[in-house]
C-alpha positions in Angstrom: 94.1 -55.9 -82.6 97.5 -54.9 -81.3 98.2 -53.3 -84.7 94.9 -51.4 -84.7 96.5 -48.2 -83.4 99.3 -48.4 -85.9 96.8 -48.7 -88.8 94.7 -45.8 -87.3 97.8 -43.6 -86.9 98.8 -44.2 -90.5 95.3 -43.5 -91.7 95.3 -40.2 -89.9 98.8 -39.2 -91.1 97.7 -39.8 -94.7 94.4 -38.0 -94.3 96.3 -35.0 -93.0 98.8 -35.0 -95.9 95.9 -35.6 -98.3 94.1 -32.5 -97.0 97.4 -30.5 -97.0 97.8 -31.4 -100.7 94.2 -30.4 -101.5 94.5 -27.1 -99.6 97.8 -26.2 -101.3 97.0 -27.4 -104.8 94.0 -25.0 -105.0 96.2 -22.2 -103.6 98.6 -22.9 -106.5 95.5 -22.8 -108.9 94.9 -19.3 -107.5 98.4 -18.2 -108.2 98.4 -19.8 -111.7 95.2 -18.0 -112.6 96.7 -14.7 -111.4 99.9 -15.3 -113.3 97.9 -15.3 -116.5 97.3 -11.6 -115.9 101.0 -10.8 -115.8 103.0 -9.4 -118.7 105.6 -11.4 -120.5 108.2 -12.7 -119.7 106.9 -12.8 -116.1 103.8 -14.7 -117.1 105.6 -17.6 -118.8 108.1 -17.9 -116.0 105.4 -18.0 -113.3 103.1 -20.3 -115.2 105.9 -22.8 -115.9 107.0 -22.7 -112.2 103.4 -23.2 -111.0 102.8 -26.1 -113.4 105.9 -27.8 -112.0 104.9 -27.2 -108.4 101.4 -28.4 -109.1 102.7 -31.5 -110.8 105.0 -32.5 -108.0 102.5 -31.7 -105.2 99.7 -33.6 -107.0 101.6 -36.8 -107.9 104.2 -37.0 -105.1 102.0 -35.9 -102.1 98.3 -35.6 -102.8 97.4 -38.7 -104.9 99.7 -41.1 -102.9 98.2 -39.7 -99.7 94.6 -40.2 -100.9 95.4 -43.8 -102.0 97.2 -44.6 -98.7 94.5 -42.9 -96.5 91.9 -45.0 -98.4 93.8 -48.3 -98.0 94.2 -47.8 -94.3 90.6 -46.7 -94.0 89.4 -49.9 -95.7 91.8 -51.9 -93.4 90.2 -50.2 -90.3 86.7 -51.1 -91.6 87.9 -54.7 -92.2 89.1 -54.8 -88.6 86.0 -53.0 -87.2 83.1 -53.9 -89.5 80.6 -53.0 -86.8 81.3 -49.3 -87.6 79.4 -49.8 -90.8 76.3 -50.3 -88.6 76.7 -47.0 -86.9 74.8 -44.0 -88.3 77.7 -41.5 -87.7 80.0 -43.7 -89.9 77.5 -43.8 -92.7 77.2 -40.0 -92.6 81.0 -39.7 -92.4 81.3 -42.0 -95.5 78.9 -39.7 -97.3 81.3 -36.8 -96.7 84.2 -39.0 -97.8 82.4 -39.6 -101.1 82.1 -35.8 -101.4 85.9 -35.5 -100.6 86.6 -38.0 -103.5 84.4 -35.9 -105.8 86.2 -32.8 -104.7 89.5 -34.5 -105.3 88.5 -35.6 -108.8 87.3 -32.1 -109.7 90.7 -30.8 -108.5 92.3 -33.4 -110.8 90.3 -32.2 -113.8 91.3 -28.6 -113.0 94.9 -29.7 -112.5 94.9 -31.3 -116.0 93.5 -28.1 -117.6 96.1 -26.0 -115.9 98.9 -28.4 -117.0 97.8 -27.6 -120.6 97.7 -23.9 -119.6 94.0 -23.7 -120.0 92.8 -21.3 -117.3 89.0 -21.6 -117.3 88.3 -20.2 -113.9 89.2 -17.0 -112.1 91.5 -16.7 -109.1 88.3 -15.7 -107.1 86.6 -18.9 -108.1 89.6 -20.9 -106.9 89.6 -19.0 -103.6 86.0 -20.0 -103.0 86.6 -23.5 -104.3 89.4 -23.9 -101.7 86.8 -23.7 -98.9 85.2 -27.0 -100.1 87.9 -29.1 -98.5 87.7 -27.1 -95.3 84.0 -27.7 -95.0 84.4 -31.4 -95.6 87.2 -31.5 -93.1 85.1 -29.9 -90.4 82.2 -32.3 -91.0 84.4 -35.4 -90.9 86.3 -34.4 -87.8 83.2 -33.5 -85.8 81.5 -36.8 -86.9 84.5 -38.9 -85.9 85.0 -37.1 -82.5 81.3 -36.9 -81.5 80.3 -40.2 -83.1 76.7 -39.0 -83.3 74.6 -39.1 -86.4 72.0 -36.9 -84.6 74.5 -34.2 -83.7 75.7 -34.1 -87.3 72.5 -32.1 -88.1 73.8 -29.4 -85.7 77.2 -29.8 -87.4 75.7 -29.3 -90.8 74.0 -26.1 -89.6 77.3 -25.1 -88.1 79.1 -25.8 -91.3 76.6 -23.7 -93.2 77.1 -20.8 -90.8 80.8 -21.3 -91.0 80.6 -21.2 -94.8 78.6 -18.0 -94.7 81.4 -16.5 -92.5 84.0 -17.8 -95.0 82.2 -16.1 -97.9 81.8 -12.9 -95.9 85.5 -13.0 -95.1 86.3 -13.7 -98.7 84.3 -10.7 -99.9 86.0 -8.5 -97.2 89.4 -9.7 -98.2 88.6 -9.1 -101.9 87.7 -5.5 -101.1 90.9 -5.0 -99.2 92.9 -6.5 -102.1 91.1 -4.3 -104.7 91.8 -1.2 -102.5 95.5 -2.0 -102.3 95.9 -2.4 -106.1 
């Protein structure tokens, strides 16, 4: 048990870097989609640069962080198997499954953009970027509160938070349209 805090610390570090990678990769998706609206040669230069940045971020930071966060998570569950009997942990693991699905979808988008296939708008990616934020909020509150009952309030809070994000997004979009 003396190494428990080391394992927990490493898990948290890689969760943080995993989320940082997810937040930034989708931001790069936004820029990539916007670059497609530029004229040549600017478009080619930007697209090539964004593809390189996406590639490095995805394979040097995001994927390794996801794998290492998972390894340390499984190690923690091996050390503390009683957590699997607690309702908050089961709910948290449900959100972790959503995070893996979100990550996988980002991987599919990444692959498309590496082939320069832009199938979504920059506005879609701006909204998509909030998915990781919502999952992050849910997981942090579940871990800190350790209450499966209070997660219902948390879900309501996440929903309200999401509505505010969408309103903010619409407000920001209007400002951007006015400035162009």
